[in-house]
N, C-alpha and C positions, 0 to 999 in steps of 0.2 A: 401214568398219570390219571387217567381213565379209569381203570383199577382199582389207585387208592380211593378217587370219588365214590367208585362204587360201593367199593367195602365201607367207607364213613357213612353212607347215606345207609346202606345194608344195617350198621348199627345203630343205628338212630333210630330204624324203623321197627327193630326188633326191642328194642325199648317200650317205643312210643306206641308202637302200635296196639299192643295188647289192651294198653290204655284207652283208646278211642275205638276199640270193636265196639263194644256196650254201646256206644254212643250213636256209631254206623249203623247199628242192627234196629236199635229204636228208633232210629231216622227213616229205615226201609221200612219197618212195620207199621209207619202211619199210613204208609200206599198201600191200597188192597183194590181188588176190581173193579169196586167204582170209585175209582181214583183218576184223577190226572194228576200228573209229576210236573210240578211248574222247575223249571231253572232260570238262572238269569246270568245274560253274557253283558257286561258294564263295561266300555273301556276297550282297550288296547288285547286282541287275544295273544296272549302266550301261554308256553305251557303249562301254568297253573289254570288258565279258565280252560285246556282242554284237558287236561286232568279231571277237572272240576263236572265237566260236561258226559264225559265217557262214560268216568264213575256214576253221574245220575241216572243216565240209559242202560246202566248195565244193573241198578238198585231198582231201576221201573220194571225190567222185564224179573229180575228175582222177586220179585212181589206181587207180580200179572198186573199190575195200571195197566189201563187201557188207552193210554194217549199219554205224552210228550209233550209240554207244551216250553220251548225255548224262546223267551222273552227277552229279544235282543238290543240294544242300543252302543254301536260300536264304529269307533274310525276304520276298524281295519286289523290290521299285526300279521304275525309271522304264518309263512306258507307250510311249516311243518307242523304247527300248534294247528290251524284250519283243518289241515289234511284228515290228522287224529279225529275231530269230531265229525269229518263227513266220512271217516270209516266206519266209525260207530252209529252213527248212524243211518247209514247204508246198510248195515249188518244187523240194522235193529228188529227185531219182531214184533214191537212197539211202534206203531206209528209215531211219529215228530212230528212237531207243528212248528214251524220259527215262526215268531210273531213280533214284527217289529213295531215297538211300544214301548214306551206311553206318547203320546202328540208329540211331533217336533224331534223325534228317535231318528235314527241312520240306519242302515244295514250298508257302509262302505265296504268298496277293496275284499278283503277276508270276507266281510259279513255277507256280501253277493254270492259268495261260493257256498257258506251254510247253508243260506234261504233254498238259494238250486236244489241242494245237496237233500233237502228235507221233502218227506211225504206230501206236508201241507205247506204254502209259504200264503203267510198272512201278513198284512200291511194296516197300521190304525192313519186314518186322515194326518194330514199334515206330516208323513213322513218323508224319508227317501232313497234309496239304493243306486248303485251303480258305480263308476269310477273305479273300474276294478284291475287296471291293469299292472303288473308285477312290476317291483322298482326292487332296485341294485340295491344291497349291502355296500353301506360307506357312502352313499349320497346319488352316485348314479343312477341317472333312468335306463329302466329296461325296456323301454317299449312306450313312453311315454307322446312320442309324435305320433300323429295317425298313420296308421298303414294304409298301402295303397289302395286303391278300390278293386274289386274283382274287374277283370276286363271282359269286356263284351264279345261275343262270338265274330273271329276275325280280328280282335285288336291286339298290340303284342303287350305281355305281361312287363306292368314298371318295375324298375330295380326296387326290392326293398331297401327299406333305410334302415340305417342303425347297426351297430357292428354284429358280427354272426352268433357273439354269445345271445346280445340282447334279443335279437329274433329266436332263437332257440331257447329261450326263456318265456316270451311273449306266445310262440305258437305250440308251447308245451302247456301252458297255461288256456290256451283259446280250445287246443284239443281237449282240455281237463273239464272245462265248463259245455262247451257242447255235448259233451257225454250227458253229463249231468242232466242237461236240458233234455234231451232226446231221453233218458229216463224216465225223467216228470212231465215229459211231454209238456213241456214249455218254452217258450220263444229263443231259440238258440242264436237266429239271427244277432238281435240285440244283447244276445250275453256274449256275442264274439264283439260286439261294437263295443262294448263298457270294457272288455280286457283291452283291445288295440285302439279305443278313440278315448278311453278313458270316461264316458258317459252317463250320464246318471236317469235316472227319473222320480217324480213323485209317484205319491201310492196309487192315485187316480190311474197316470198314465200309464203305469208298470200292470194296473188292471185292464187298461184295454188295450195293450201290446200282447198282451196274454204269458207276462213276466211273473204273475203272483195269481194264485187260486181267487179270494176275494180279500176285501177287505173288514175289519172287524172295529169297535171303538174299543172293545176291553176282553177281557178273558171272557165274560161269562157270553158275551155275542157271538165270537169263536167257537164256543160250542156248542150253541145253539143254531148256527150259520154250518158248521163241520157234522149236524146231523144225519146220516144216511148218505154221507158219501162213500165211493165205493174207493178203495185202493191198495196196493200190494205191499204190504210190509214182510218179512224173513222171507220171500217166496210163497206168501199165502197171499189171497184175496180177501180182502177186509170189508165190510161194511160198517162202518163207525157209526156207536150208538153211544154218543155223547150226552145225554137225557139225564140231567140230576147229578153227572160226575161232579164227585168233590173235588175243589181244585187243591192239592198239597205242596206247602213249598218245601224244596229241597234245598237247604243251605251248604255253603260252603263248612267243610268239618276243617279239623285243626291241621291237618295235611295240605289241604289247598291251600290255606290262611298261610303256612309255613312258606310254602313254595309260592305264594303271591308277593312273600314279604321278602324272599329270599335273591328272587329274579328282578325285583324291582331297580332300574337302572342307576336309580342314586344309591339305595340301600347296598346294590352289589358294588358299587364305587366305592362305598365307603369299610365296605369288610376288605375291597384290598388294599386302600390306605392303611386298615389296622391290622393287615396280615405283613405288612410290609414293613412299618414301624416296630410293630412288635417283634418282627425277626431282628431289625435294626438292634432295636434296645437288648433284644438276649446275648447278641455278640457284642455288645460293648460290656455287657454287664454278665458274664457267665456263670451259671449257676442261679441265677435270679429264678430260673424255670418259669415264672408267670408269664412274663411277656410273652418268651418262646411259644408256651402252652398257647394262648388267648392268641397270639400273631398265626402258629400254626392251623388253627381252626378257621379261624377269619380267613385265611388265604385258601384253604381248601374249598371254603363255603362259595368265594367268589369266582374261583377258577369253574367250581360246579355252575353257579351262574351264567358266567360269560360263554358256557360252551354251548347254552343253551338261546342267548340273546344275540343279534344280529352283529356281532363284534368287526371293528374293523382293524387288520391286524398293523396298519400303519401305525395306527394310534399307540395300539399294545405295543408295538416296538419304539417308539418316544418314551411310554409311561419306562419301558425297562429300561433305556437309554439314561433317564433323567433319573433313575435307583441309581443305577451304577456311578453317575457323576456326583450325586450326595453322597455315594460311599468315599469316594476318591478325593472329595473334599475334606472329608474330616479324618482321610489318611494322609494327606498332602496338602503344605502349606502353601494355597494358592492365592490367600486373602480374597475369597471369595468368588476368585470367576467360575469354577467349576460350581459349586456351589448354585452361583446364578444360572448354568447354563443348564444343570439338572431342574429348577423351576421350571424353567421357561421349557424346555422338553417336555415335565412331566405335565405343566399345565397345557402347554399344545395338545400331547397325546390325549389328554381326557376329555378336550375337545372334538376331536375326532373319532374316539374309543367309542362312542354308539352315534357317529354323525348317519345317521341313518333314513331315510326317507318314510320308513313303518312308522305308523302312527303311535307315540305311547312309550318309544324306545329309545328315549335321548335323556342325558345327564344332566339335570338341572345347571345351568350357565352360571346361577350365584353360588350353590354350592365348589363349582371349580374355582370361582373366583377367592372365597371364602378360605378355601385351601391354599392358594397360590400367596392371597395376602398374609395367611397363617407363618405359611414357608417363608415368606420375603422378612416379613418382622422376625422370624426366630434367628434367621441366619444374621440380618442386621444388627440385633443384640450380640448373637456370639463372636460378631468381627469387632464388636465393638467393647467386648468384654476381653477379648482376646489384643487389642489394642492397649488395652489399659493394663495390662500383666507386663506386655512387650514393655512397656516404658516404666514398670518396679525395678529398681536396684537388684543387684545380683544377690542371692543371699547365702551362697556356696561355692565350692569352687576356690580359686586361686584369684579369679578379681574379687572376690567378697572379702577375702584376706587384705590385698592391697590396700594402704590408707587407714588401715581398724588400730583402733586402739589396743593395747596392752597392756598388762601390768608386770611389773618384775615381782617373781616369786622367789629371788636369793639374788644377793650378792654376785653381779657378774665376776667371772676369774677368767683374765687372759683376755676378756672380751668378749666372751659368749656365757650365756646362763638361761633357767628356765622361766617363761615368760606365760600369763593367763591370757591368752585371745579368743572371743565368742564363745567362753565355756569352754577352751579345748587348750593344754597343756603344749606347747611348743618349746623348741630351742633355738634362741635368737643370737647372735652377736649386733654387736653395736662397738663404734670406734669413739666411744665415752665412755668413762667410769658411769656404771649403773647400780642404783643400792634396792635394796628391797623394798618394794612398794612404788617405786619409781612407773613415771608411765610415759609409756614408746608407743612409737608409731611406726608401722608395718610399711618399709618401703621395697621390698620385694623377698623373692623367695625363691632358692636355691633347692630344688629337690626337696626333704624335710627340714631344712635350715633355713629359719626368715633370718631378714635382713630388717636392722629398727635404726631408730634413733630417736633421742630425748624430744616430747613432745612439747613444742613451745607456742608461742601467739602466732608463730607464721605458718603453723599448721595449726590449723582447730581441730576442736576437738570432731569425732564423726560417734 
């Protein structure tokens, strides 16, 4: 499946990349030796964010920019995306200044790690950072409870709380952020508390604690304060010369916007629905092609999005069960029992699918409720139509002939003759004399021979 996704995306890239290459070069060409490239992180950090930041840093290196400014306001995001950003920052030969701005912004969770990894950590007044405890995909906390304090000399170490997996994840995060703090000569003890105890700091407190380098109200103040500072980037010591630097905004390109759209949880969920229903419709109407093609494309895009999103596999399993029950309802006369069960499984699975404490990676409950209401209404309508069809009289076969009115096409000889009934010619027998044009009522059927009797007042015309 991963190979199929890679092939599909490579095909899309081969078509669209040449169209975007000119724009990317034009954007990169704006940066020069006298510029500071400004990137933005707004909202949850996911694959689209990391792709945008990594490529922005590469553009700064390629064009000789003197500084990269990452203006950030984030509640956190995915660990893998955060680490990709930090790898790019740590490997960059261009100094990176992460700037928590404007006022009222935050660098929570994954944002704290990025701030610690940056060459310069800067915050605007009335901003905050911290709460860097890793959380488990699926809603379980992986270290939210405070860790035991370090024992004094002679004291016995308390038993760590939480499961083995929670401790492993938390300790890994602690080691990671302490390594970043040591590299940048920032407060490593507070960084560990931010992971173990989910503590936070205001910008003013962060400056006092040695968590950030300085405070600045805006980008101009950041450049003015950063001038003359010495730091190491790309293995070389650099003295920043930020006087008269021109700040160039590096906006996300089509690739980043497309990735951000696909990996939006609600969009990925709708792509999943479109893919499933497209394939189901193609199965019921073989050869129609359009539903199958659209469904396959949507399903592949949804699967690509879910492989980079924090998917809860219990929810995914419930969705698969729901789909199977809905298909079984169409194939088995269960009078709606399987269909209702399928809708319930699909709705509960949708709620759990991205049931994560990672900020910004949940599906809108309104969207799920709308799907449930539409599917339930459709199933109810189908049941009403089937009930109405069930009450209709039989229009074919033996049951349709019994009681029907027939017209004699000839005089009966020896009690047998030809009749016209329901537009068809049949041979019928009758114990009474029958003449051409008489109306008869069909009373029985023996093989291909009908039993009939004259139509009278006691047997109403049908």
